C-alpha positions as CSV (number, residue, x, y, z in Angstrom):
1,X,-2.7,-17.0,-42.5
2,X,-5.7,-16.5,-40.2
3,X,-4.0,-18.6,-37.5
4,X,-1.0,-16.3,-37.7
5,X,-3.2,-13.2,-37.3
6,X,-5.0,-14.7,-34.3
7,X,-1.7,-15.6,-32.8
8,X,-0.3,-12.1,-33.3
9,X,-3.4,-10.5,-31.8
10,X,-3.2,-12.8,-28.8
11,X,0.4,-11.8,-28.2
12,X,-0.5,-8.1,-28.6
13,X,-3.2,-8.5,-26.0
14,X,-0.8,-10.3,-23.6
15,X,1.8,-7.6,-24.0
16,X,-0.7,-4.8,-23.4
17,X,-2.0,-6.6,-20.3
18,X,1.5,-7.1,-19.0
19,X,2.3,-3.4,-19.6
20,X,-0.8,-2.3,-17.7
21,X,0.0,-4.6,-14.9
22,X,3.6,-3.2,-14.8
23,X,2.3,0.4,-14.7
24,X,0.0,-0.5,-11.8
25,X,3.0,-1.9,-9.8
26,X,5.3,1.1,-10.1
27,X,4.7,3.2,-7.0
28,X,5.1,7.0,-7.2
29,X,6.1,9.4,-4.4
30,X,2.5,10.6,-4.0
31,X,-0.7,9.5,-2.3
32,X,-3.8,9.5,-4.5
33,X,-7.1,10.4,-2.9
34,X,-10.7,10.6,-4.1
35,X,-14.2,11.0,-2.6
36,X,-15.1,8.0,-0.5
37,X,-18.6,7.6,1.0
38,X,-20.9,8.7,3.8
39,X,-21.1,5.8,6.3
40,X,-24.0,5.6,8.8
41,X,-22.8,5.8,12.3
42,X,-25.7,4.0,14.0
43,X,-24.1,0.8,12.6
44,X,-20.7,1.7,14.3
45,X,-21.7,3.2,17.6
46,X,-23.6,1.3,20.3
47,X,-24.7,2.9,23.6
48,X,-26.1,0.4,26.1
49,X,-29.9,0.9,26.2
50,X,-29.4,3.9,23.9
51,X,-32.3,5.8,22.3
52,X,-33.4,5.2,18.7
53,X,-33.1,7.8,15.9
54,X,-35.5,8.7,13.1
55,X,-32.7,10.1,10.9
56,X,-29.0,9.3,10.7
57,X,-25.6,10.7,11.4
58,X,-22.8,9.9,8.9
59,X,-19.1,10.1,8.9
60,X,-17.5,10.9,5.5
61,X,-14.4,9.2,4.2
62,X,-11.7,9.6,1.6
63,X,-10.3,6.7,-0.4
64,X,-6.5,7.0,-0.3
65,X,-3.7,4.8,-1.6
66,X,-0.2,5.1,-2.9
67,X,-0.3,6.5,-6.4
68,X,0.8,4.6,-9.5
69,X,1.0,5.8,-13.2
70,X,-2.7,5.1,-14.1
71,X,-3.9,6.9,-10.9
72,X,-1.5,9.8,-11.6
73,X,-3.0,10.2,-15.1
74,X,-6.6,9.8,-13.8
75,X,-6.0,12.6,-11.2
76,X,-5.0,15.0,-13.9
77,X,-8.2,14.4,-15.8
78,X,-10.6,14.4,-12.9
79,X,-11.7,17.1,-10.4
80,X,-11.7,16.2,-6.7
81,X,-9.1,13.5,-7.3
82,X,-5.8,14.7,-5.8
83,X,-2.2,13.8,-5.5
84,X,-0.2,14.8,-2.4
85,X,3.6,14.2,-2.0
86,X,4.2,11.4,0.4
87,X,6.5,13.5,2.5
88,X,3.5,15.4,3.7
89,X,2.2,12.3,5.3
90,X,5.1,10.0,6.0
91,X,7.6,10.5,8.8
92,X,11.2,10.0,8.1
93,X,11.8,6.3,7.4
94,X,8.1,5.4,7.8
95,X,6.6,2.9,5.4
96,X,3.1,3.0,3.9
97,X,2.0,0.2,6.3
98,X,3.4,2.1,9.3
99,X,1.6,5.2,8.2
100,X,-1.8,3.5,7.9
101,X,-1.1,1.8,11.3
102,X,-0.5,5.3,12.8
103,X,-3.8,6.4,11.3
104,X,-5.6,3.6,13.1
105,X,-4.0,4.7,16.4
106,X,-5.2,8.3,15.8
107,X,-8.7,6.9,15.1
108,X,-8.7,5.1,18.5
109,X,-7.6,8.2,20.3
110,X,-10.3,10.2,18.4
111,X,-12.9,7.8,19.5
112,X,-12.0,8.1,23.2
113,X,-12.1,11.9,23.0
114,X,-15.4,11.8,21.2
115,X,-16.9,9.6,24.0
116,X,-15.7,11.9,26.7
117,X,-16.9,15.0,24.9
118,X,-20.4,13.4,24.3
119,X,-20.8,12.3,27.9
120,X,-19.8,15.7,29.1
121,X,-22.3,17.3,26.8
122,X,-25.0,14.9,27.9
123,X,-24.1,15.2,31.6
124,X,-23.6,11.5,31.9
125,X,-21.1,9.7,34.2
126,X,-17.6,8.5,33.3
127,X,-14.5,7.7,35.3
128,X,-10.9,8.4,34.1
129,X,-7.7,6.7,35.3
130,X,-4.9,8.9,34.0
131,X,-1.6,7.0,33.6
132,X,0.8,9.6,32.0
133,X,1.9,10.9,28.6
134,X,2.7,8.3,25.9
135,X,5.5,9.0,23.5
136,X,4.7,8.4,19.8
137,X,7.8,9.8,18.2
138,X,10.9,11.8,19.2
139,X,12.2,14.6,16.9
140,X,15.6,14.1,15.4
141,X,18.1,16.8,16.4
142,X,16.6,17.5,19.8
143,X,18.1,16.3,23.1
144,X,15.1,14.1,23.9
145,X,16.2,11.8,21.1
146,X,19.1,10.8,23.3
147,X,16.8,9.8,26.2
148,X,13.3,8.9,25.1
149,X,11.9,6.2,22.7
150,X,8.5,5.6,21.0
151,X,6.1,3.9,23.5
152,X,7.8,5.4,26.6
153,X,5.3,6.5,29.2
154,X,6.2,9.7,31.0
155,X,4.9,9.5,34.6
156,X,6.8,12.3,36.4
157,X,8.2,15.7,35.6
158,X,10.9,17.0,38.0
159,X,9.5,14.7,40.7
160,X,5.9,15.7,40.2
161,X,3.3,13.3,38.7
162,X,2.3,13.8,35.1
163,X,-1.4,13.0,34.5
164,X,-2.2,14.6,31.1
165,X,-0.5,16.0,28.0
166,X,-2.2,19.4,28.7
167,X,-0.6,19.6,32.2
168,X,2.8,18.7,30.8
169,X,2.5,21.3,28.1
170,X,1.6,23.9,30.6
171,X,4.9,23.2,32.4
172,X,6.7,23.7,29.2
173,X,5.3,27.1,28.6
174,X,8.0,29.8,28.8
175,X,10.9,27.4,29.2
176,X,14.0,28.4,27.3
177,X,16.3,26.2,25.3
178,X,19.0,24.7,27.5
179,X,16.8,24.3,30.6
180,X,17.2,20.9,32.1
181,X,14.2,18.7,33.1
182,X,14.2,15.3,34.7
183,X,11.5,12.8,33.5
184,X,10.5,9.6,35.1
185,X,9.7,7.1,32.4
186,X,8.2,3.6,32.2
187,X,9.8,1.6,29.4
188,X,8.3,-1.9,29.3
189,X,8.9,-3.3,32.8
190,X,11.6,-0.8,33.7
191,X,11.3,2.6,35.4
192,X,14.0,5.1,34.3
193,X,15.0,8.7,35.2
194,X,16.2,10.7,32.3
195,X,17.6,14.3,32.5
196,X,17.5,16.2,29.2
197,X,17.6,19.7,27.9
198,X,14.7,21.7,26.4
199,X,15.8,22.2,22.8
200,X,14.9,24.5,19.9
201,X,12.7,22.9,17.2
202,X,14.4,22.3,13.8
203,X,13.9,25.2,11.4
204,X,11.8,23.1,9.0
205,X,9.2,22.5,11.8
206,X,8.5,26.0,12.8
207,X,8.6,29.5,11.3
208,X,9.9,31.1,14.6
209,X,12.5,30.3,17.2
210,X,10.6,28.0,19.6
211,X,11.8,25.5,22.2
212,X,10.2,22.3,23.5
213,X,10.7,18.8,24.7
214,X,11.0,17.3,21.3
215,X,8.0,15.0,20.9
216,X,5.7,14.4,18.0
217,X,2.1,13.3,18.6
218,X,2.3,12.5,22.3
219,X,-1.0,11.7,23.9
220,X,-2.5,11.2,27.3
221,X,-2.7,7.5,28.2
222,X,-5.7,6.7,30.3
223,X,-8.4,4.1,31.0
224,X,-12.0,5.5,30.8
225,X,-15.1,3.8,32.1
226,X,-18.5,5.0,30.9
227,X,-22.0,4.6,32.4
228,X,-23.9,3.6,30.3
229,X,-21.2,1.7,28.3
230,X,-20.4,2.7,24.8
231,X,-18.7,0.8,22.0
232,X,-17.4,2.0,18.6
233,X,-16.5,-0.3,15.7
234,X,-15.3,1.7,12.8
235,X,-13.6,-1.2,10.9
236,X,-10.6,-0.2,8.9
237,X,-11.4,3.6,8.8
238,X,-8.4,5.5,10.1
239,X,-7.4,9.0,11.2
240,X,-8.9,11.5,13.7
241,X,-11.3,13.3,11.4
242,X,-14.5,11.4,12.5
243,X,-14.3,12.7,16.0
244,X,-17.1,15.3,15.8
245,X,-19.6,12.9,14.1
246,X,-18.8,10.1,16.7
247,X,-19.5,12.6,19.5
248,X,-22.9,13.6,17.9
249,X,-24.0,10.0,17.4
250,X,-23.0,9.1,21.0
251,X,-24.8,12.1,22.4
252,X,-27.9,11.4,20.4
253,X,-28.1,7.8,21.7
254,X,-27.5,9.1,25.3
255,X,-30.4,11.6,25.2
256,X,-34.1,11.1,24.9
257,X,-34.9,13.9,22.4
258,X,-33.7,12.8,19.0
259,X,-31.6,15.4,17.3
260,X,-32.0,14.0,13.9
261,X,-35.8,14.1,13.7
262,X,-35.6,12.4,10.3
263,X,-32.7,14.5,9.1
264,X,-29.6,12.9,7.6
265,X,-26.5,14.8,8.8
266,X,-22.9,14.3,7.8
267,X,-19.7,16.1,8.7
268,X,-16.1,16.0,9.7
269,X,-13.6,17.4,12.2
270,X,-11.3,16.3,15.0
271,X,-12.5,16.7,18.6
272,X,-10.9,17.0,22.0
273,X,-12.2,16.0,25.4
274,X,-13.8,19.4,25.8
275,X,-15.7,19.2,22.5
276,X,-13.6,21.6,20.6
277,X,-13.6,20.9,16.8
278,X,-10.4,21.0,14.8
279,X,-9.6,21.1,11.0
280,X,-9.0,18.2,8.8
281,X,-7.7,17.5,5.3
282,X,-9.6,16.6,2.2
283,X,-12.8,18.6,3.0
284,X,-13.7,19.0,-0.7
285,X,-13.6,15.2,-1.3
286,X,-15.8,14.7,1.8
287,X,-18.4,17.3,0.5
288,X,-18.6,15.3,-2.8
289,X,-19.0,12.0,-0.8
290,X,-21.8,13.5,1.3
291,X,-23.6,15.0,-1.7
292,X,-23.4,11.7,-3.5
293,X,-25.1,10.1,-0.5
294,X,-28.0,12.6,-0.4
295,X,-27.5,14.0,3.1
296,X,-29.4,17.1,4.2
297,X,-26.8,18.8,6.4
298,X,-23.0,18.9,6.6
299,X,-21.0,20.1,9.6
300,X,-17.6,21.7,8.7
301,X,-14.9,22.9,11.1
302,X,-14.7,26.7,11.2
303,X,-11.4,27.6,12.9
304,X,-8.7,30.1,12.2
305,X,-6.0,27.3,12.3
306,X,-5.7,27.6,8.5
307,X,-6.9,30.0,5.8
308,X,-9.2,29.3,4.1
309,X,-11.0,27.4,6.8
310,X,-12.6,24.0,6.2
311,X,-16.0,25.7,6.3
312,X,-15.0,28.2,3.6
313,X,-13.6,25.4,1.4
314,X,-16.7,23.3,2.0
315,X,-19.0,26.2,1.0
316,X,-17.0,26.7,-2.2
317,X,-17.1,23.1,-3.2
318,X,-20.8,22.7,-2.4
319,X,-21.4,25.7,-4.7
320,X,-19.2,24.3,-7.4
321,X,-21.1,21.0,-7.5
322,X,-24.5,22.6,-6.9
323,X,-25.0,20.6,-3.7
324,X,-28.5,20.6,-2.1
325,X,-27.3,20.1,1.5
326,X,-26.8,22.9,4.0
327,X,-23.2,23.6,5.1
328,X,-23.0,24.5,8.8
329,X,-19.9,26.0,10.5
330,X,-18.8,24.4,13.9
331,X,-16.1,25.3,16.4
332,X,-17.5,23.1,19.2
333,X,-19.9,20.2,19.2
334,X,-22.4,22.4,21.0
335,X,-22.7,24.4,17.7
336,X,-23.9,21.3,15.9
337,X,-26.2,20.3,18.8
338,X,-27.7,23.8,18.9
339,X,-28.3,23.9,15.2
340,X,-30.2,20.6,15.2
341,X,-32.2,21.6,18.3
342,X,-33.2,24.9,16.6
343,X,-34.3,22.9,13.6
344,X,-36.5,20.8,15.9
345,X,-38.0,24.0,17.4
346,X,-38.7,25.4,13.9
347,X,-40.5,22.2,12.9
């Protein structure tokens, strides 16, 4: 009798374990995210013969993965653990693996912009060899789809050289749908000329009638040499949101006066070559991650690109969790630099 009971319990346990395993293997059309951690940047960024720091800069992360049934349930029971429909992240036909690969490419682009912004801020030397505008994706339904492919490099626009995305965008300003442009494109070993029409963007991509070339996430392809040299190794962290913090860490190693002065500062935000800081997603989870790591200051993007701004969201979350750290709004990396320099003066 006892043997039968033990055998029955064993089978019940096996069935429960198999059921749990099956639930974990069923993907849902959501990405699950939760607070990650604050990672020290001095371990990731190395400026040749750079200056030491008494404190530390940190980037903040979010742990993200495809949701399953247990994670779906967990998100309903836990604050700051979110579900987001996959179609807000994935492009048409894109797989999870391709999405995370794209995030790695965005991280690489963000690192380059952070280097340039930091060297400009520190008045240090760098050289740029501009090669053209790289195509990441072409929008369905626009004429460019008939002429361009991902990985194409646009090198001329109506016979004039294309150096940067900003310059190409300036040529697009004011152009109406139906206007023809001729692009010279490098595709692998071939050089092609493609004449296409400026097209209106699909209705689901813009709230107003607007025309453009039809590219998603194009970027300036360039080779940049820095003096002194700088290297960034962020491991598997993806996305562009660490740009601001990379730029602050690089700047601090480039300059003799330590901005940290024993302070632990975290933050988030995209950055461009000029040091302008842009908004990111998941600000609340990053505030929780920073507070859990005991940082003193958190820099949050404060732009009018969205309402409420990242800064407003960060302030609310910090209040909700009774965070001890100070939340500082930034629109440009100079805002963060000035804040820390003023703290130095006060001390």
